[in-house]
Kinemage of the C-alpha trace (Angstrom):
@kinemage 1
@onewidth
@group {chain A} dominant
@subgroup {mainchain}
@vectorlist {calphas} color= white
{ca met a 1} P -17.084 -14.209 -1.153
{ca gly a 2} L -20.628 -13.679 -1.795
{ca arg a 3} L -20.015 -10.047 -1.841
{ca glu a 4} L -20.349 -8.608 -5.676
{ca gly a 5} L -18.517 -5.288 -5.769
{ca val a 6} L -16.620 -5.453 -2.288
{ca ser a 7} L -13.567 -3.391 -3.264
{ca val a 8} L -10.427 -5.056 -2.161
{ca leu a 9} L -6.827 -3.285 -2.267
{ca val a 10} L -3.926 -6.221 -2.654
{ca ile a 11} L -0.624 -5.182 -1.743
{ca glu a 12} L 2.105 -7.824 -2.611
{ca asp a 13} L 5.385 -7.242 -3.832
{ca ala a 14} L 5.845 -10.575 -5.176
{ca pro a 15} L 4.400 -10.451 -9.142
{ca asp a 16} L 3.205 -14.345 -8.991
{ca ile a 17} L 1.263 -13.910 -5.768
{ca arg a 18} L -0.227 -11.018 -6.264
{ca glu a 19} L -1.477 -11.785 -9.594
{ca val a 20} L -3.116 -15.099 -7.900
{ca phe a 21} L -4.933 -13.061 -5.401
{ca thr a 22} L -6.246 -10.767 -7.905
{ca val a 23} L -7.500 -13.322 -10.202
{ca leu a 24} L -9.068 -15.625 -7.309
{ca leu a 25} L -10.569 -12.177 -5.502
{ca arg a 26} L -12.297 -11.351 -9.012
{ca ala a 27} L -13.466 -14.791 -9.342
{ca glu a 28} L -15.599 -14.162 -5.949
{ca gly a 29} L -16.768 -11.032 -7.544
{ca ala a 30} L -14.445 -8.672 -5.788
{ca asp a 31} L -13.464 -5.303 -7.368
{ca val a 32} L -9.546 -5.612 -7.222
{ca val a 33} L -7.208 -3.049 -7.355
{ca ala a 34} L -3.567 -4.825 -6.954
{ca thr a 35} L -0.012 -3.079 -6.162
{ca gly a 36} L 3.485 -3.983 -5.211
{ca ser a 37} L 4.673 -1.114 -3.636
{ca gly a 38} L 3.515 0.208 -0.098
{ca arg a 39} L 3.814 3.592 -0.686
{ca glu a 40} L 1.917 3.390 -3.925
{ca ala a 41} L -0.933 1.660 -1.460
{ca ala a 42} L -0.873 4.393 0.985
{ca glu a 43} L -2.076 6.903 -1.994
{ca leu a 44} L -4.667 4.514 -3.205
{ca val a 45} L -6.387 4.311 0.020
{ca ser a 46} L -6.256 8.181 0.526
{ca glu a 47} L -7.704 8.387 -3.049
{ca arg a 48} L -10.456 5.827 -2.814
{ca arg a 49} L -12.254 3.724 -0.263
{ca phe a 50} L -11.307 -0.153 0.122
{ca asp a 51} L -13.266 -2.456 2.089
{ca val a 52} L -10.418 -4.734 2.545
{ca val a 53} L -6.808 -4.885 1.880
{ca leu a 54} L -4.669 -7.429 2.057
{ca ser a 55} L -1.306 -7.115 2.201
{ca asp a 56} L 2.056 -8.517 2.569
{ca leu a 57} L 4.185 -7.856 5.618
{ca gly a 58} L 7.565 -8.052 3.902
{ca leu a 59} L 7.656 -4.890 1.775
{ca pro a 60} L 10.001 -3.431 -0.001
{ca asp a 61} L 9.645 -0.153 0.718
{ca ile a 62} L 7.721 0.273 4.071
{ca pro a 63} L 7.474 -2.342 7.128
{ca gly a 64} L 4.269 -3.963 7.044
{ca asp a 65} L 3.220 -2.828 10.366
{ca val a 66} L 3.876 1.071 9.499
{ca leu a 67} L 1.644 0.772 6.601
{ca ile a 68} L -0.989 -0.986 8.137
{ca arg a 69} L -1.129 2.107 10.758
{ca gln a 70} L -1.030 4.472 7.317
{ca ile a 71} L -4.135 2.871 5.428
{ca leu a 72} L -6.239 2.394 8.911
{ca ala a 73} L -5.237 6.407 9.643
{ca ser a 74} L -6.473 7.558 6.043
{ca ser a 75} L -8.754 5.421 5.116
{ca lys a 76} L -12.203 6.742 3.975
{ca gly a 77} L -14.400 4.433 6.657
{ca arg a 78} L -13.487 1.260 7.928
{ca thr a 79} L -11.105 -1.083 6.029
{ca arg a 80} L -10.746 -4.801 7.017
{ca val a 81} L -7.167 -5.633 6.857
{ca val a 82} L -5.628 -9.039 6.218
{ca ala a 83} L -2.090 -9.297 6.515
{ca val a 84} L -0.017 -12.328 4.857
{ca thr a 85} L 3.559 -13.148 6.416
{ca gly a 86} L 6.581 -15.110 5.448
{ca tyr a 87} L 7.943 -14.619 8.615
{ca gly a 88} L 6.526 -15.262 12.117
{ca glu a 89} L 7.147 -13.452 15.535
{ca pro a 90} L 7.680 -10.596 15.790
{ca phe a 91} L 6.138 -9.679 12.813
{ca val a 92} L 2.666 -11.321 13.588
{ca ser a 93} L 2.456 -9.610 16.996
{ca arg a 94} L 3.240 -6.019 15.046
{ca ala a 95} L 0.985 -6.751 12.784
{ca arg a 96} L -1.990 -7.363 15.070
{ca gln a 97} L -1.050 -4.565 17.427
{ca ala a 98} L -0.939 -2.217 14.066
{ca gly a 99} L -4.719 -2.859 13.736
{ca ala a 100} L -4.730 -6.130 11.400
{ca asp a 101} L -7.779 -7.521 12.109
{ca val a 102} L -6.323 -11.383 11.089
{ca val a 103} L -2.554 -12.282 10.323
{ca phe a 104} L -1.869 -15.252 8.213
{ca thr a 105} L 1.233 -17.028 7.816
{ca lys a 106} L 2.653 -18.285 4.447
{ca pro a 107} L 1.638 -20.457 2.819
{ca val a 108} L -1.504 -19.759 3.328
{ca glu a 109} L -4.341 -21.571 2.167
{ca trp a 110} L -7.008 -19.448 -0.023
{ca thr a 111} L -9.826 -20.784 2.282
{ca arg a 112} L -8.624 -19.665 4.900
{ca ile a 113} L -8.325 -15.958 3.837
{ca leu a 114} L -12.111 -17.215 2.072
{ca asp a 115} L -13.088 -17.805 5.327
{ca phe a 116} L -12.365 -14.688 6.969
{ca leu a 117} L -13.649 -12.422 4.110
{ca lys a 118} L -16.607 -14.456 4.105
{ca arg a 119} L -17.380 -13.749 7.686
{ca pro a 120} L -20.294 -11.054 8.771
{ca gly a 121} L -19.613 -7.521 9.338
{ca leu a 122} L -17.753 -7.008 5.781
{ca pro a 123} L -19.382 -4.147 5.003
{ca ala a 124} L -20.697 -3.668 0.821
{ca ser a 125} L -18.873 -0.688 -0.959
{ca ala a 126} L -21.322 1.719 -0.800
């Protein structure tokens, strides 16, 4: 990402995908916290600031659009939300309406996510 110390919360219930996102983000210099639970993610966001949330929409405990709204309502500062889903419509539209900055459909190429994260406007951690 070219920005050391960018704080990223990864929310993905599939352990292998969660691990891949975590490893790739750390390789880019990000400070990554990862969870497979929407409820845990909501708690983490209320406790600390994240520059970016990278979330799967198909979580077993909280619908993705509901989680996005919770995250944006309780986040400290402006958090950019990247949603990833294995489903098409209406999930993509619901995520955008909830406040996701971008929605990618699986399988998504890592470079597409990285290109989005490299865009100007991503605040550095304070």
